[in-house]
C-alpha distance (Angstrom), angle and dihedral (degrees) to the residues before:
residue distance angle dihedral
X1 . . .
X2 3.80 . .
X3 3.81 91.7 .
X4 3.78 136.9 21.8
X5 3.81 116.6 -99.0
X6 3.77 122.2 -169.4
X7 3.79 124.3 -138.8
X8 3.80 111.1 -78.4
X9 3.81 95.5 18.7
X10 3.80 122.9 121.3
X11 3.80 117.3 -103.8
X12 3.82 114.1 -130.9
X13 3.79 132.9 -170.5
X14 3.81 89.4 -102.8
X15 3.82 89.4 61.5
X16 3.81 93.0 57.8
X17 3.77 134.2 74.6
X18 3.80 135.2 171.9
X19 3.81 123.2 -123.0
X20 3.80 133.7 178.0
X21 3.81 111.8 -129.0
X22 3.78 140.6 146.7
X23 3.79 111.4 -112.7
X24 3.75 132.8 -157.7
X25 3.83 109.3 -113.9
X26 3.80 88.9 -119.0
X27 3.82 93.7 61.5
X28 3.79 115.5 88.9
X29 3.81 105.3 -154.6
X30 3.79 127.9 171.4
X31 3.82 115.3 -104.6
X32 3.78 123.7 -128.1
X33 3.81 90.2 -112.9
X34 3.83 89.8 63.7
X35 3.80 98.2 58.8
X36 3.78 91.6 101.8
X37 3.79 89.6 58.6
X38 3.81 92.8 52.4
X39 3.79 98.8 52.2
X40 3.79 110.3 99.8
X41 3.80 95.2 19.2
X42 3.80 123.7 120.0
X43 3.81 125.9 -111.5
X44 3.80 113.0 -117.7
X45 3.81 92.3 -162.3
X46 3.80 138.6 17.6
X47 3.83 108.8 -73.2
X48 3.80 118.5 -156.1
X49 3.80 129.9 -156.5
X50 3.80 110.1 -82.9
X51 3.80 94.8 19.2
X52 3.80 118.7 137.4
X53 3.78 113.5 -118.8
X54 3.80 115.0 -123.8
X55 3.82 128.7 -173.3
X56 3.79 90.6 -106.4
X57 3.82 92.9 56.5
X58 3.81 97.0 72.7
X59 3.79 141.5 30.9
X60 3.77 137.4 -167.0
X61 3.80 91.9 -150.1
X62 3.79 120.0 106.0
X63 3.80 121.7 -128.8
X64 3.81 88.1 -142.7
X65 3.80 103.6 85.5
X66 3.80 129.9 -171.5
X67 3.81 89.7 -92.8
X68 3.81 93.4 55.6
X69 3.79 133.9 83.5
X70 3.81 129.9 -155.2
X71 3.81 118.5 -132.8
X72 3.80 124.4 -176.1
X73 3.80 114.7 -136.0
X74 3.83 122.3 -169.5
X75 3.81 110.8 -141.9
X76 3.78 133.6 -176.9
X77 3.83 120.6 -147.0
X78 3.81 88.5 -97.1
X79 3.80 92.0 56.3
X80 3.79 98.0 57.4
X81 3.81 139.7 40.9
X82 3.80 118.6 -86.6
X83 3.82 87.3 -125.9
X84 3.81 111.4 99.8
X85 3.80 112.7 -99.9
X86 3.79 113.5 -135.9
X87 3.82 132.5 -173.6
X88 3.78 111.4 -80.2
X89 3.81 94.6 28.2
X90 3.81 113.4 139.1
X91 3.80 113.3 -132.3
X92 3.78 138.7 173.7
X93 3.81 115.7 -130.1
X94 3.80 113.1 -147.0
X95 3.81 121.3 -162.1
X96 3.81 109.7 -141.7
X97 3.82 109.6 -173.9
X98 3.80 93.1 154.4
X99 3.80 128.7 -129.7
X100 3.78 113.1 -16.6
X101 3.80 93.3 4.3
X102 3.78 117.2 136.3
X103 3.79 119.3 -137.4
X104 3.78 108.2 -99.9
X105 3.79 110.5 -121.1
X106 3.80 93.0 10.7
X107 3.80 99.0 88.5
X108 3.81 91.5 -110.6
X109 3.79 92.1 -71.1
X110 3.78 95.8 121.1
X111 3.80 90.5 -135.8
X112 3.77 127.0 165.9
X113 3.80 110.8 -109.4
X114 3.81 121.6 -159.7
X115 3.80 135.7 153.0
X116 3.79 87.7 -109.3
X117 3.80 95.9 62.0
X118 3.79 95.5 38.3
X119 3.80 92.8 -127.2
X120 3.80 94.6 -55.3
X121 3.79 124.4 140.1
X122 3.76 116.2 -75.2
X123 3.82 99.0 -129.0
X124 3.76 109.9 -137.3
X125 3.80 90.0 13.9
X126 3.81 90.3 61.1
X127 3.78 90.1 59.0
X128 3.78 94.3 48.5
X129 3.80 108.2 84.9
X130 3.81 91.1 -171.1
X131 3.81 92.6 62.4
X132 3.83 111.7 84.3
X133 3.80 121.7 -141.9
X134 3.80 113.2 -96.4
X135 3.79 137.9 -172.3
X136 3.81 132.9 -166.2
X137 3.80 116.0 -125.9
X138 3.80 142.8 164.2
X139 3.80 124.1 -129.5
X140 3.81 112.0 -118.2
X141 3.80 100.7 173.7
X142 3.80 142.1 -20.3
X143 3.81 124.4 -143.1
X144 3.78 124.6 -133.7
X145 3.83 110.6 -86.0
X146 3.80 118.9 -99.8
X147 3.80 124.9 -131.7
X148 3.80 90.7 -77.6
X149 3.79 95.4 47.2
X150 3.79 94.6 -103.5
X151 3.79 120.5 143.3
X152 3.77 138.4 -174.3
X153 3.78 112.6 -125.5
X154 3.80 118.5 -161.2
X155 3.79 108.2 -144.6
X156 3.80 128.2 -166.9
X157 3.81 114.7 -142.2
X158 3.78 135.8 161.2
X159 3.80 117.2 -73.6
X160 3.80 88.4 -112.8
X161 3.80 93.1 55.3
X162 3.83 98.0 42.3
X163 3.83 97.3 89.1
X164 3.80 92.1 45.3
X165 3.80 92.7 51.3
X166 3.81 90.1 47.9
X167 3.81 89.2 53.7
X168 3.81 91.1 49.6
X169 3.79 91.7 47.8
X170 3.81 92.2 51.9
X171 3.81 89.8 62.4
X172 3.81 93.4 51.9
X173 3.80 88.8 -135.1
X174 3.78 102.2 120.2
X175 3.79 135.7 106.4
X176 3.80 133.9 -166.2
X177 3.78 126.5 -129.9
X178 3.79 117.8 -162.8
X179 3.81 111.3 -132.1
X180 3.79 120.8 -143.2
X181 3.80 121.5 -123.8
X182 3.82 89.2 -111.4
X183 3.80 90.5 55.0
X184 3.80 90.8 48.4
X185 3.81 90.0 52.8
X186 3.80 91.9 48.5
X187 3.80 90.8 50.2
X188 3.81 90.2 49.4
X189 3.80 89.7 52.9
X190 3.79 90.1 58.2
X191 3.78 101.0 -115.2
X192 3.77 98.3 -48.5
X193 3.79 89.3 161.1
X194 3.79 91.8 61.5
X195 3.79 91.2 50.1
X196 3.78 90.7 51.1
X197 3.78 90.6 50.5
X198 3.78 91.6 49.8
X199 3.79 90.8 49.8
X200 3.78 89.9 51.9
X201 3.80 91.6 51.9
X202 3.80 91.4 49.6
X203 3.77 91.0 50.0
X204 3.79 91.2 48.8
X205 3.79 91.0 50.3
X206 3.78 90.6 51.8
X207 3.78 91.7 52.3
X208 3.77 91.1 49.3
X209 3.81 91.7 51.9
X210 3.76 90.2 47.5
X211 3.78 89.9 54.7
X212 3.83 93.9 59.5
X213 3.84 96.9 73.5
X214 3.80 90.0 51.3
X215 3.80 89.9 54.8
X216 3.80 89.5 50.5
X217 3.79 92.3 53.6
X218 3.78 91.0 51.8
X219 3.81 90.0 55.5
């Protein structure tokens, strides 16, 4: 690599260079005759200067599928993390209408909206006025900042959530939270942590019930 490319960014001809080296047979590197096929693809991992490009390091597939919609959201520096947002980054969009403000596009219920629940009410979260509505999204692109540091971030969301996010964005009262890789993996696993916690509670309850007969015998 002639230049560093972050995960999700597009690889250009300026990012690539050709070198002559002897490779171990176990290393699958990209040949010089394949450069034309790499230009315009997306990096699947962070690529550093001097790194050898392997087939697993890039993809021509888009992370915006047929079941996704792209919504542009204008954000000031105070509405997003200081960390640079790059294509493919998973974020959490938070609707921040303020006290007494109803969630735009949610019928005023203040529900949590995510691709997982298809825009349905978030159960306990719907009854908790202190919990703002949120939505999972993926960064597609980020515009150049304006004179005040504001940018427009294109976000990919589920087709169900697209209209709601557009309504939130029109109010200007949204903020982005950057999700860690661990959180992304937990979300992809479908809340396995919650299931484990529930199993632990059930096990604890069983032990407590089992302890009652022993207390009776001691009496």
